[in-house]
N, C-alpha and C positions, 0 to 999 in steps of 0.2 A: 295794484298788479295782483292778478289772480295766478299764483305759482310763478316759478322762476326756471324755466326749462331752457334748453340750448339755444333759443332765439332771445333771451333775455336782454342780451347786449342791445338791440334794436330799440330797448326803451329809452334810450339815450336821445333818440330823434324826436320823442314825444314828451319828454319832462319839460314842464313849463314852471313848476313851483320848486322851492327849496326844501321840500319834504316828500318822503315817498313810503307808502305803506304797502307791505307785501303779505299776501293772505296764502299760505301754504295748504293745499288739500292733504298732502302726506309727504313723506321723506324720501320716496323713490328717487333716483337720481336724474331722471328724466324730467323731474319736476322742481328739482333743487339745484342742479349744477350751475344754473344761471346766477346764483348768490355768488359765487366766485369771479364774476365778471364785475362786480359792483366797485372793485377798486379802480378800474379803468374808467368806468362810466362816470364815478365821482370826479374824476380827473378832468373829464371833458364838461360835466355839468355838476358843479359843486352842490352838493346837499348838506343841509345843516342837521337833517335828522333822517334815518332810515330805521323802519321798525318792521320787524318780521313776526307775523302773527302765526300761531299754529297750535294743534294739540301738544300738550306738553311732551308727550313720549316722542313725537316726531321732532320738536325742537332740540330735545336733547341729542337724538340721533345726528341732526345736523351738525350741533356744536361739537360732539364728541368724535364723530367720524368724518364728515365732509370737511371740517376745519381742524382736523387732527394735524398736529404740528408736522409729520412727516408728509402729509398730503399738500397742506396749504397753510404755511406758517404765517402768513400775515392776513389775518382775518379783515375783511371790511369793518369799519367802525359803525355797526348797527346794533341796535338792541333787540331783544326777543321777548315777546309777551305771550302768554297763554290767552287764547281766544275766549273773549267774553260773549255774551249773546243778550242783547244785540251790541254791535259797533257802531257808533255814529259816523256817517260819511259826509263829505263836503256836499253843501248843495242842499241840505235838509233830508239826506236819505239815511238809511241803515242797512247794515249787513248783519243776516242772521246765519248760522251754519247748522248743519244736520249731519247725522252719521250715514256712511255708505258701507256697503259690504264690499270688501277687498282684502286680498291677502296683505297683512301688515297695518291695516286699517285705512280709512280715508274719510274726507268729509266733504260735503257739497256747500255751495254758498247760494243764498239768495240776497239780491241787492234791491231795495226799493227806494225810489225817489218820488217826490210828489209827480204824478202823471205818467211815470213809467217805471219799468221793474225788469229785471233779468236774473237768470239762475245759471250757475255754473257747475256741471256735474261730470266729474271725470273718475277714470278707473274704479268702475263698479259694474254690476251686472245688472242690465236694466230688465226689469219685471214689472207686469201690470199692477201686482199686489205689493211691490216694494213700499216700505214705509215712507220714502222720500218723495214719492208722488204726490202726496197730499202737500207736502213743503213747497213744491214748486207750482202748485196749482195756479192757474191764471196769468202766470208771468207773460210779458211782452215777448220776451226773447229767451229762448232755452239754448244755452251752449252745452252740448252732450258728447262725450266720448262714443265712437263707434270703430272700435280697434278691428273688428272682424266683419266680413261678409256673411251672410246667411249660410253659404256653403262651409264656413268655418265655425259654426256654432258650437261645436264640440270643443274647439280651442278656446272660445270666448269663456265656457263654463271652466275649463281647465286653469286658465290664467286670472280668472276674475274679472273679465272684461266682458264688452256688449258687443252685440251684432245688430244688423240692419232692422230687421223686423221689429225686434224688442224695443229699440231706440224710438222708432217712429210710432210704436204703440203707446209707449210712455207719453210723448208729446201729445198724442190725440186724447189719452185719458186724463192727462192733466190740463187740457183745453188751453194750451199755450198759443201765443200769436204766432211766432216763428220758430223753426229748429234750424240750429247751425250744427252740422257734424264736425267734429274735431278728432284728434288723436287717431288718426288713421294708421294702419300698419304701413310702417316705412319699407317693408320688404317686397310689396306687391309692385310689379311693374305694369299693370293694368291701367288702362285710361281713366276706369272707373272702379276701383277697387272695392268698393262696398255695396254697389247696386243703387245708385241714386233713384233710378225709376221705380225700384221696389219701395223704398222709403217714401217716395211722393204718391205711391198708390194708397198707402195708409195716411200720411200727412203731407197734403200738398205742398205746403208752404215749407220746403226743406231745401237748404242749400249746404253745400260743402265749405267748409273754413278754408281760406288760403292766407298765405304770409302777406301781412300789412292790409288785410281787409278792414275796411271802415263801414260800419252800419249805423243808420239812424233808426231809432225805433221809439 
């Protein structure tokens, strides 16, 4: 699992093995609050091991604050491990991580298996000359945050997030196969909050992520 946000409880519908690895991009609550759901999830689907991987500073923040006794006095039985590089994945794959620019720090992930690959980039400012562009080059699937539309590019810069044109430009510069836009602002009431046509004019194979979306790549 990549991050554990508010929808993490849905993972119980997809768990098939008795072990679960969760990789955290950073410690902001919208990416970690789902860890508090693990107690209920493990009651429905028993797990013999849950490991939460992340940057050491972020793991300490989760342990000391999210699971402070006054907030959540019965933490789930999981272990925390500082991310190595790379991490072996089932099916002969490997996961590597790389730094992103975001307030409080963030990391992105690249996952490679024989024959296919993907990258997960969230909470950062997409820029064509960003160091991470080289790290995601050529992946079959890029899942990238796009919190703001181009009309709100100033807010993207203020908050350390991305906007439509910059994300599509990164996908094109990195020669990825498909782009999925995620982490859209929840405050917009527009049917198309980020300007999908704008993104597709730069990188045609762009879609917007939806709850419970399943993709083959």
